[in-house]
DRENTI-336844 format. One record per atom (N, C-alpha, C, O, CB): residue in one letter; z, x, y. Coordinates in steps of 0.05 Angstrom, whole numbers, plus 5000, padded with zeros to 4 digits. Atoms other than C-alpha are relative to their C-alpha. Glycine has a CB too. Layout:
BEGIN
AZXY
...
END
This chain:
BEGIN
X501050184975
X499750004999
X500450185033
X502550285042
X502349685000
X500349874979
X497250305063
X503050085013
X504349875008
X498249835018
X497849994978
X504250565111
X498449875032
X496349905043
X501150385004
X501950134980
X503750105169
X502250285030
X504450395031
X500549475003
X500149834981
X503850525231
X503649955013
X504949745013
X497149925021
X496750154991
X511550605264
X499749965026
X498350095042
X503050204997
X499150014977
X514050295320
X499650315021
X501550465017
X502849904994
X499249924985
X512450795374
X500649935027
X500650095046
X499150124997
X498450194977
X515350215426
X496550185022
X496850355040
X505250155011
X502449894989
X507250395451
X499649685030
X497549625041
X496850044968
X500950144979
X508749815507
X498750105034
X499050335043
X502249885003
X502149754974
X504250005577
X502549955019
X502849715025
X495749865019
X498350074992
X509950055613
X499350055034
X497250185037
X502250124986
X501050044979
X509649955699
X499750185005
X501550334997
X500849885015
X498549784986
X508450525736
X502249995020
X503349805031
X498450135012
X497349954985
X513950875773
X499349965030
X497450085041
X501350304994
X500749944975
X514050755839
X499950355016
X498150465028
X502049825013
X500149714989
X516051475858
X500449915025
X500249685034
X497450194995
X499449884963
X517951775934
X497249905012
X497049745031
X500450425006
X502350034986
X511151755949
X498649715014
X497349715035
X498450094982
X500650264998
X509850985948
X501949915025
X501249735041
X500649864972
X496950174988
X516750845987
X499150145031
X499550015051
X504350134982
X500349924979
X514451316041
X497749905011
X498149785031
X500150225000
X502950114989
X507651126057
X500849715018
X500249665041
X497549914969
X499950324984
X509850366076
X501950055019
X501449965042
X501049704980
X498449984978
X516350606111
X498950035024
X499349865042
X501550194998
X501749914978
X511251036162
X499349755010
X500649685030
X497750184994
X500550194985
X508150446178
X501749735015
X501249605035
X498449944988
X498750134992
X513050036185
X502050035030
X503049855044
X500949974981
X499249784974
X515950516243
X498650025022
X499450095044
X500050264993
X502949854984
X508850616274
X500949705022
X501149665046
X495550024977
X501450424992
X508649736277
X503550005027
X503449915049
X500549564947
X497050044983
X516749776314
X499050115020
X498249985039
X503150144992
X500849904968
X514650266364
X497349965020
X496950035044
X500150304999
X502650194981
X507849916387
X502049815013
X502449785037
X497149794978
X499450274982
X511649316395
X502450045027
X502549885046
X501449754977
X497849934982
X518249706435
X497750185027
X498350185051
X502750244980
X501649974975
X512350016478
X498449765012
X497249805034
X498150214993
X501550244990
X509049326490
X501349885015
X500749805038
X499149814982
X496450154985
X515949046509
X500950175034
X501950085054
X503750144970
X499049884976
X516749606558
X497850025016
X498150095039
X501250274996
X503150034969
X509049546596
X499749705011
X498149625027
X495950084985
X500750314990
X510648776600
X502750025013
X503149785013
X499349724975
X497750044985
X517548846637
X498450265025
X497950195048
X503650084979
X501149904973
X514249456678
X498049915022
X498049985046
X499250184994
X503150294984
X507148906701
X502749835015
X502949825039
X497449674964
X499350174983
X512648436710
X501750095026
X501549965047
X501249824986
X499049944972
X516848806762
X498750135021
X499850165042
X501850134999
X502049894983
X511049126794
X498449685008
X497249725029
X497950264982
X500650315001
X508748346796
X501349865023
X500049745040
X501149874973
X497349964986
X515848276831
X499350065028
X499149905047
X501850244987
X500049854976
X514848706882
X497549985016
X497849945040
X500550274994
X502450254980
X507548446908
X501049895000
X502449965020
X497549864995
X500450184985
X509447886914
X502649985020
X502849785033
X499449784983
X497449924981
X516148116955
X498150045020
X497849855036
X502150284992
X501449794980
X511848546998
X497949745014
X497849685038
X498050334981
X501150214984
X506947947006
X501049805022
X499849715041
X499249874986
X499350224986
X511547477031
X500950065010
X501449895026
X500849824996
X499949864979
X514147987070
X497449955030
X497349825051
X499850284986
X501649964988
X508248127099
X498049715019
X496749745039
X498950164979
X501350174987
X505447437117
X502449825012
X501649625024
X497949864983
X498250084987
X513147227140
X499350165034
X498950065057
X502750084982
X500649874965
X511947807200
X496949865015
X496949845040
X499450454998
X502650074988
X503747517213
X500949775010
X500149705032
X497449984983
X499650194986
X507246897219
X502649985030
X502449865051
X500449834979
X498649904970
X512747087273
X498450145007
X496849965014
X502750155004
X502649874983
X507447557302
X498849755018
X499049695042
X497350144976
X501050294981
X503946917315
X500349925016
X499049935037
X500249824997
X498550114989
X508946547334
X500950095035
X500849955054
X501750024981
X499249904987
X511447007381
X498050055025
X498950045048
X500950174987
X501949844992
X504647277409
X499349665019
X499149645044
X497650194973
X500750284986
X503046437420
X502049975025
X501549865047
X500349734976
X497350114975
X510046407463
X499250125021
X499049985041
X503450104997
X500049704982
X508747047503
X497549855011
X497549925034
X499750394983
X503050014989
X501246737521
X500649775011
X499849745034
X497350014980
X500750224984
X502846047532
X501950115028
X501450015051
X500849684985
X498449944968
X508046377589
X498650085023
X498650025047
X502050225000
X502449934969
X502346777622
X499449835015
X499349835039
X497250094996
X501650114992
X499246197619
X501249765024
X500149555024
X498649924978
X499450094981
X503245907681
X500850035024
X503050125024
X500849934995
X500049924982
X502845967753
X502350085019
X503249855022
X498749875005
X497449944988
X508946217796
X498250115033
X496150205040
X502250294978
X501050054973
X509146167870
X502849935007
X504249735002
X497449765005
X496950164979
X515946257919
X499150195024
X498750435024
X504650094987
X501049834972
X513846427992
X499749745016
X499249535005
X496750214998
X502050114982
X512046108057
X497649935004
X495950115000
X500050075013
X502750084987
X506045698084
X500049835018
X502049735028
X498349894985
X500050084970
X503245398141
X499549714995
X497849724977
X497550155020
X500150284996
X503044628143
X500349855019
X502549815031
X501249914989
X500950164972
X500344228196
X501550175025
X502650025042
X501449644999
X499549834989
X502344818237
X503750115000
X505150205018
X498649935024
X497549944990
X509144928222
X501050224972
X499450154955
X502049685007
X499649875022
X511845428164
X501849974985
X504050074990
X500050205003
X498750155027
X514545098101
X500550204974
X498950384969
X497849744989
X499649885027
X517045388037
X497349924981
X495949734988
X502949884987
X502150125020
X511945307978
X501850174967
X502850394962
X495850145009
X499449795031
X513745457901
X499449844988
X499649614998
X503050134987
X500250095026
X511245287825
X502949974987
X504150164976
X498250184986
X497850145011
X517244907802
X499549874977
X498849634979
X501049825017
X500050165023
X516944747729
X496149895002
X494250045007
X503049705004
X502550104995
X510544227730
X498749945026
X496449845024
X500049824989
X499649984978
X510744227805
X499050175008
X499750394999
X501850005005
X500449854975
X506944557862
X501649785018
X501649535017
X496450065009
X497250104987
X512944427914
X499150165028
X498850405032
X503650134983
X501149954966
X510544377995
X502649975008
X503849804993
X497549755017
X497550164984
X517244288039
X502850115001
X503950194980
X500449744988
X497749914997
X523544478069
X502149824972
X501949594964
X500749935035
X497250105021
X530244428008
X500749815015
X500749595004
X502850224994
X497450164999
X534244078052
X498449675017
X499949525029
X503150225024
X500350224991
X529543468076
X500249794984
X500449794959
X498250005010
X497850185010
X531942888065
X499049824982
X500449704966
X501449855022
X501550085032
X526542608018
X498150144989
X496350284998
X498649754999
X502449785014
X523242897963
X499049764984
X500549604974
X501250324977
X501450105019
X517242547927
X497950184984
X496150344990
X499049795011
X502349885026
X514042737863
X497249775000
X497149524998
X502049974960
X502050095007
X507842547860
X498150054975
X497250284978
X499250035017
X500849965022
X504042527789
X496849835003
X496349605002
X502249904980
X503250124993
X495842517803
X498150154985
X498850394981
X499050045033
X502349955011
X489742667769
X497550115018
X496749925031
X499449754987
X502249984990
X483742997802
X498449884987
X496949785003
X499450225003
X502250255010
X479442577765
X500149715007
X498149555008
X500149984970
X499450275002
X483141957774
X498449865038
X499249915061
X504349984993
X500250124967
X479341557836
X501849895016
X501749955040
X498549805003
X497650214989
X484941117857
X501750335018
X502350365041
X502649774964
X498449794983
X488541857870
X498050155021
X499150255040
X501550234980
X501749924976
X482142117913
X500449855024
X500549945047
X497449984995
X499750244979
X482941447948
X503050065014
X503050085038
X500049654983
X497149944994
X490941587957
X500050265019
X501450245039
X501850064971
X500049834996
X489642227978
X498050085028
X498250265044
X499950084978
X501450024971
X484342078033
X502049835020
X502149885044
X496749834998
X498750234985
X488941508056
X501850135014
X501450125038
X501349774984
X498449904994
X494941918064
X500850365001
X503150454998
X500949854989
X500449785001
X493342638068
X501650045027
X503650185025
X497250084995
X499849894981
X494642678140
X503949895009
X505350005026
X497249925020
X497050224998
X502142148136
X502150384986
X503750514999
X499949554965
X498649865012
X504642708087
X500250325014
X502050485016
X499049974971
X500449664985
X501943388124
X502849875024
X504949975019
X495350125022
X498750054968
X505943058197
X503250014985
X505150114998
X498849605022
X497650045003
X512242908147
X501950304986
X504150404987
X499949734983
X498549675013
X512943588109
X500150195032
X502250325033
X497150234968
X500449894979
X511343918179
X502150075012
X502950305016
X498749905013
X497950064993
X517043578207
X502550134981
X504250254993
X499749725002
X497949855016
X521843838154
X501049704986
X503049734973
X502750225021
X499650275003
X522643088137
X499749824973
X500549604968
X498449905017
X500650105028
X519743028062
X498850344990
X497550525001
X497249675000
X501149815018
X518643528009
X497849894977
X498349744957
X502350134987
X502150065028
X512843427963
X499450134977
X498350354974
X497649995006
X501249845027
X511643617903
X498249854978
X498949614973
X502650124984
X503650015000
X504343557868
X500550064966
X501150294959
X497550315024
X500249995035
X504643457782
X497049924997
X496049694997
X502449744981
X502550065016
X497643597762
X499849964982
X500450144966
X498650104999
X500050075030
X496343227705
X496249924996
X494549975012
X502749664993
X503349974994
X488842997671
X500849764971
X501949784949
X497650434998
X498750105025
X489042397637
X496849755006
X497349515000
X504549885000
X502350094985
X480942117667
X497750134978
X496650054957
X499950125035
X502849945010
X475642577653
X502250275001
X504550295009
X496449955019
X499749694995
X475743407645
X499650125020
X499950365017
X498750144986
X499249944978
X475243517718
X502749965007
X503250045030
X498649915015
X496550034995
X483343357718
X500950285004
X501950395024
X501949874969
X499549865004
X483743907682
X499750265006
X501350455007
X499949944990
X501649694976
X478644427716
X500850065012
X501650295014
X498050045016
X498950024968
X480744237781
X503650044993
X505350195003
X499049615018
X496149924999
X488344247763
X499950334999
X500450455020
X502449864965
X499949754997
X487644977742
X498750135017
X500250325017
X499650094982
X501449944983
X483245217793
X502249925026
X501850045047
X497249864996
X499049944968
X488345027847
X502550104992
X504350145009
X500249735024
X497249925008
X493945247804
X499350315005
X500950445018
X501249894966
X500549714984
X490345967815
X500050075024
X500550295032
X497950094997
X499249984969
X490245797890
X503250045000
X504250245011
X499149695018
X497450085000
X496845647883
X502150334987
X504050415000
X500049694977
X499449775002
X498746297850
X498950225017
X500950335025
X499650044978
X502449764999
X494046827874
X500149895041
X501050075055
X495849914970
X501250084979
X492446487946
X501849815008
X500549605013
X497449924996
X497950214991
X498946067968
X498849825021
X498349585020
X502750145012
X500549964979
X496646108033
X498049685013
X498649515030
X498550304998
X501950195010
X490145628017
X500549734989
X498949575000
X498950114983
X498550135024
X493145157970
X500049735012
X498649565001
X503250124992
X500550364991
X493844478012
X497550005009
X496449795002
X502149855025
X503150075001
X486644568036
X498549954979
X497049754977
X498650175010
X501950035024
X483644677974
X500749794987
X498949654978
X499950224981
X498150225011
X488944167946
X497949735007
X496949624987
X503549985017
X501650184987
X484743637988
X496850034999
X495549835005
X500950015026
X502449795001
X478344007983
X499349854972
X497649674973
X500750405000
X500650055027
X478443867900
X499849705002
X498249594986
X502250124979
X500650325006
X478943097913
X497249945015
X495649785005
X502849775014
X502550174991
X473042997959
X498150134990
X495950044994
X499549965029
X503149925009
X468443487921
X500649754968
X498649784953
X499350504990
X500950105026
X469742967854
X497449804999
X497149655019
X502549844988
X501250245008
X464542517830
X498750014982
X499150234972
X498749885013
X500450005030
X460742357766
X498150235003
X497950334981
X498949714985
X500149775003
X457042957785
X500850285001
X499750504997
X499249995003
X496549714999
X462943467792
X501249974976
X503050124967
X503249935025
X497050085032
X466343217728
X499550174980
X501250204963
X500049634979
X500649875017
X462443667690
X500950205003
X501950324984
X498050014995
X499649655005
X463844347722
X502750134996
X504950055004
X499050165024
X498449765020
X467844877687
X500850265020
X500350305044
X497550134971
X499449764975
X470345497718
X497850165017
X498250235040
X501550234988
X503149814990
X464045867738
X499349895035
X498750015055
X496349884973
X501650164976
X462345257788
X502949925019
X502649925044
X497849664986
X497949984985
X469545147813
X500650245017
X501350245040
X501849974984
X499649824986
X469945807826
X498450205017
X498650435025
X500950074987
X502449884980
X463345807868
X500449825022
X499549865044
X496549984988
X499650154972
X465945227909
X502850055012
X503349925033
X499649694997
X498049904990
X472945577918
X498650255025
X499750325046
X501950114973
X501549734987
X468146147948
X498949745037
X499349745061
X495850174968
X500750264982
X465545537991
X502049925026
X501649875050
X500249734979
X498450144978
X471645328020
X501750245000
X504050224991
X501649674994
X499249744982
X473346118050
X502550114969
X504050314972
X502149885044
X498849875016
X477046267987
X499150364986
X498350364963
X500049794982
X501049805005
X475347057978
X501750134976
X500450214957
X499850145024
X498449925020
X481347307933
X498650054971
X498249864956
X502149804998
X501249935030
X478047677869
X502649854982
X502549624974
X499750404993
X497450215022
X484847457827
X499049835001
X497549774984
X503149925004
X499350375003
X485046757848
X497449974992
X497549844970
X500949765030
X501850105023
X477346707825
X498850054981
X497549904966
X498749945004
X499749995030
X476947057775
X502249834976
X501749714955
X500550274998
X498850265010
X482746657754
X499049754997
X500049654977
X501749955013
X500450184996
X479146007770
X497750024977
X497349854959
X499849935028
X502050065032
X473346227719
X500850104978
X499250104959
X496950114998
X499850105023
X477146357669
X501449804989
X502249784966
X500450154991
X498550315006
X480545627676
X502650154986
X503750044967
X497949734973
X496449965007
X487546017665
X501649874995
X502849934974
X501450075014
X498350235004
X491645427672
X499949754984
X501849634974
X500249935021
X499950245021
X488944867634
X501449834979
X501549594972
X498750034990
X497650085020
X494244927584
X502250005019
X504550005010
X500550234975
X497550104975
X498744817646
X500049815004
X502349735007
X500150065025
X500550184996
X495844227657
X500849844980
X502749694983
X498050005007
X499250105026
X495943977585
X503049994997
X504249784994
X498950184979
X496550045000
X503644147583
X501049815027
X502949665023
X501750365004
X499450274985
X504043707648
X500149794988
X502349674986
X498449945020
X500850225004
X500743147619
X502350004980
X503749804984
X496949944995
X498150055022
X505643207560
X502349875015
X503049645009
X500950284984
X497449994988
X511843247610
X499349675010
X501249525007
X500750285026
X500750184977
X508142637653
X501749764988
X503449624999
X496549945006
X499550175016
X509042197587
X503049964998
X503949734997
X498750054978
X496549984999
X516942367586
X500649955020
X502849845019
X501550234995
X498750144979
X517742207655
X499549675001
X500649535018
X499050145025
X501350345002
X515141507644
X498049995020
X497749825037
X502349735007
X503350084975
X508841567686
X497649954972
X497050104953
X498450435031
X502650145016
X503041107648
X497950015017
X495949935004
X500449694991
X502649984978
X497641217711
X501050065018
X503350055025
X498249795008
X500149864981
X495541547763
X498849875029
X496649765029
X498750214990
X499349905000
X496841537819
X503449944998
X503949705002
X498650075013
X497450045003
X505241617808
X501650135014
X502250365008
X500850044979
X497849984993
X510241617856
X503549904992
X504349694982
X499249945017
X496549945002
X518641797854
X500650125024
X499950345032
X501250214974
X498149924971
X522541847916
X502750024994
X504249844986
X499849795025
X497749875009
X528042287910
X501349884971
X503749814968
X501949985023
X498550085029
X528842087833
X499549884977
X499449924953
X501649885001
X501250215013
X526841437833
X497049935003
X495650035021
X501549785007
X503350095017
X519741137804
X500849735016
X502649575011
X499549984955
X500850214981
X517440677864
X496449984999
X494550134995
X501450105032
X503450144987
X510740237883
X498750225008
X500150355024
X499949775031
X501349944986
X505740617900
X498649965030
X497449755034
X499450004988
X501250084969
X503340627974
X498350265013
X498750495007
X502949915025
X501149744988
X498841038015
X500549875033
X501449675043
X496250084989
X500550104973
X497241158086
X501849905022
X503850055024
X498649824997
X498350134977
X500740778143
X502749864985
X504749864999
X498049735019
X497550165008
X506340398096
X500950254979
X503450244979
X499349654983
X498949675001
X507641188059
X501850015018
X504249995015
X497850235007
X497749784974
X510041478130
X501649754998
X503849875000
X498850125043
X498150204986
X514240788140
X501849964980
X504049894988
X498949725009
X498449955030
X517140858057
X501550245008
X504050225005
X497950064969
X498549804998
X518941568079
X501950005026
X503850165028
X498350224999
X499249974977
X521241438146
X503349814990
X505549924994
X497449885025
X497750095005
X526440898119
X501650054990
X503949984995
X500149884996
X498049825010
X528841368066
X501850105009
X504150095001
X499450144993
X499349784980
X530041868120
X503449945012
X505550065011
X497449995028
X498550194991
X534241408149
X501549924992
X503249845008
X499449865005
X497950225024
X538141088097
X501850324986
X504150314978
X497149764963
X498249815009
X540141838075
X501450215017
X502950375006
X498950124983
END
């Protein structure tokens, strides 16, 4: 009987994992961990950089806005006329000044203060000036009246343009303001409604104004924003039309010519 082969334990054994296989797997895991840490580090740096950029942009934006506000305020302040002197009205020397929204003419101790809200483009203001200029001139010269002219614009653009021109004269050629104020009303018509700086500077030259600073100011239309601001102030004061008169701070019926003279006399006597 043939011999049976001895069991030699010839079962196929699984290969030993050995040191070589374990080393390669560990290296790959360590490499992946290093890559993950490096990516996280890079992301943190990006976030920090982005935060710094946003902060810088915000600061620059705030700086620009602040500068714009400052420059705008300064520019607005530069476009307000100033004057404080004496001028001749009706043969008398009287104080002349720009006070807030008003061109003010007359003695501080006058018994009557008249605030007159007017528009150079307003036909009724034109009529008022023609009827009342002589009376106002007499009362101011006599020291009885202090007249405060608040020039605004509610009808046409001539109100702002002529108002700016008058402010230029008040600022740089105050002795000529009284006559120029009357001339601007007389000059208004449908043909002059479209006048701008150049035409008004030519008109001022025709009225005998030769000061180059004054004429340059008129050409630039330097004080139109002041007229706009005055118009806003008119609304706050309760002005709804032109001309509007206030006597000693109280709004009154608009009267002109001889009736205006009588009103001033009455108030002066009562004071």
